[in-house]
N, C-alpha and C positions, 0 to 999 in steps of 0.2 A: 176868589176866597181869600181872607187874610190868614197869614201863617201865624202860629203862636206857640210859644214854649210852654209846655204842660209841666215838666220837671227837668231839674237840673241835677246831675247825679255824680258823685265821686265815691271811690271805693279804695281798699287796700287788699292785697292777696291774703287769704285766711284758708285754714284747713277745714274742709267740708266732707260730707259724706253722701255717696250717692244712693240709688234705690236698691243697691245689693249691698250697702253699708261698708262698700269699699271707699277708702279715704282717698281724697285728691285735693289740690290746691288751686284757688282761683280767685280772680278779683271782680268776679261777676256780679257778686250780691252788692251793688252799688247802694248809696242812700241818698236821698233828695236833701238838698241844701238850699237856704234861702238867702244866704250872704252872697255878695258879688264876689267873684274870684277870678284871677288872672288867667287868661288863655294865652299860652305862648305857643310857638312853633311845634313844641313837644307835647302839647295837651294841657290840660286844666291843672293848675297848682293844687296838690294833696291828692291828685288821682294817679293810682299805680296799677300796671298790668303785670300778671304773673308770667306770661309768656311774651318774650320780646317781639313776637310777630303780630301781638295785638296792638302795639304802640308804633311810635315813630311818627316822622313828619308827615307822611302820607295818610296816616291814622291817628291824626292827633285828636279827632273828636268823633267818638261814634255815635250815631243818630238813630233813632228808631221811631216809628210813626204811631201816634196814639189811636189812630183807626184801625191799626193791625191788632189790637188787644182784643176787639169784639170776635175776631176769627178765631184766636187762639183761647180765649175764654170759652167760646163754645165747644172747642175740642176737648179742653181740660175738664169742662163740667163745672167749673167755678171761676171767680174772678181772681186773676192773676195780679200779683203787686206789681206796682210801678216802682222801679224800672226792673221788670222780670228778665230783660234781654241783655243786661249788663250794659245799656246805653248810657252816654254822658248826658245827651240830650233827648227828651220825649218830646216829639213836636205834633202839631195837630195842622191838618190842610196841606201838608207836603210830603207826599208818600212817593213811593218808588214810580208810580205812573206819572207823577209831576216832575220830580228831580231829574236833572241831566248831569253828567259828569261834565264839569266846566262851569256850572252855574255858580255865580258868585253872589253872596249874601253878606249883609251886614248884621251882626248880633252885639248889640250894646257898643263898646268901643272896638271890637275886633271886625276884621273883614275874613271870611272863609270861603272856600271852594269845595264844591264836591269832587272827590278825589276817584272813588270806586265803590261798588255795591259791596256790602258785608257777605262775605262765605261764612256760613254757620257751621258750627262743631257740635259735638254731642253733650257739651259741658251745660248747656242751657237746660236740657233734659235732665242731665243729672243733678243740677242745682236744685231744680224745682220737684225732683221725684216723678218725672213724665218720661219714661223710655220712649215713647212714640213721638217726642216732640221735634226730632230732626226730621222724620218722616212728613210731619204735618208741615215743616218749614219748606220742604221739597214739593209738597203738593201745590202751594200756592204762591211760593217764591216771595213772601213777605218776609224780607231779610233785613232790611235798613240799609245804611250806606255810611260812608265816612266822608269827614271834612278835613282838607289840609288847612293851615293857617296862613293867610296872605299877610294880614296886619294884626300883630298882637294887642291885647286889650283886655279890660275887665268885662265879665259878662254876669247877668245873674237872670233869675227866672222872669223877673220884671222886663227884661230886655226885649226889644222889638226884634222880630226875624224878617228882615227886608230883603227881598230879591232885587239885586243891583243889574244883574247880566245873566242871560240865558245861554247855557251851552248848547252844542250841536244835538238836533233831535235824534240822531242814530245813535247818541251815547245817553239816551234814555235808561235809567237804572233798571226799570222792569224790562226793558228790551234786552239789556246786557245780561240781565239773568237768564231770560228765556234763551238766548244765544249760547250761553255757557252750559245750561243743563237741560233744556227741553227741545229746543228747535236749532240745532247745529246747523251752521251755514258757513262752508269754508271761504266763500268770496266775501261774504260779509263781515266775518271774523277777521280777515285779512285787512278790510278797510278800517275796522275799529282799532286794530293793533297798530295803525299807522299814527293815530292821535297823539300828541304830545300832553294831553289833558289828562288821560287815562294814566293811572298809576302804573310804575314798572312791576309792583308785584302783582297786580291782577292780570296783566299781559303774560308774566311768566306762569301763573296758574293757568290761563286760558291756553297757552301753547302746550303745556304738561297734559291737560286733560284732552284736547284735540289729538294730540301724538299719541296717548294711549288707546284712543278709538279709533285711530287709523285714518284721521280726517286732514 
């Protein structure tokens, strides 16, 4: 199946209110753009994160799968706006079951690599007024993932999304999500943690969770 960019999105931090009318700050409400924009090692020009742990070289580009929206639309009872999940790229045909950490892709002038799955927080639900959103995420682990940038360059919604190199099968994004949250396996996790392709942030989080549960 051909991979496709559905939406290219940037945003700035803003003051928002959750379903309890409590204020919080976030850049999760990104806006689709049509113009070409520079993708650097640190992310898209004009895109900002409120929290430092949402950005950086290992999280330069946040990707979410268009196919996942059908599941969340059904749960919410209405059609969620794109990009509801704070993603920089909404893509079709390249979901968690297909993407492997270590995959190398060309997007326009840039070359990127899958660095780790996204770990979701409560701000999506707060932004959308859906308090059960985090529960739904953990039901199906439709999380999205991040790209690191290997070669900088301009990208746009019209750019092709071309897979150049496939990462190891045991670093599949869906499999990593299951290993972290639903099907813990100490031996398999030890094997995964040896890979230099997987981001240091994900490795640290995995070690913390496994230690917390006594694995």
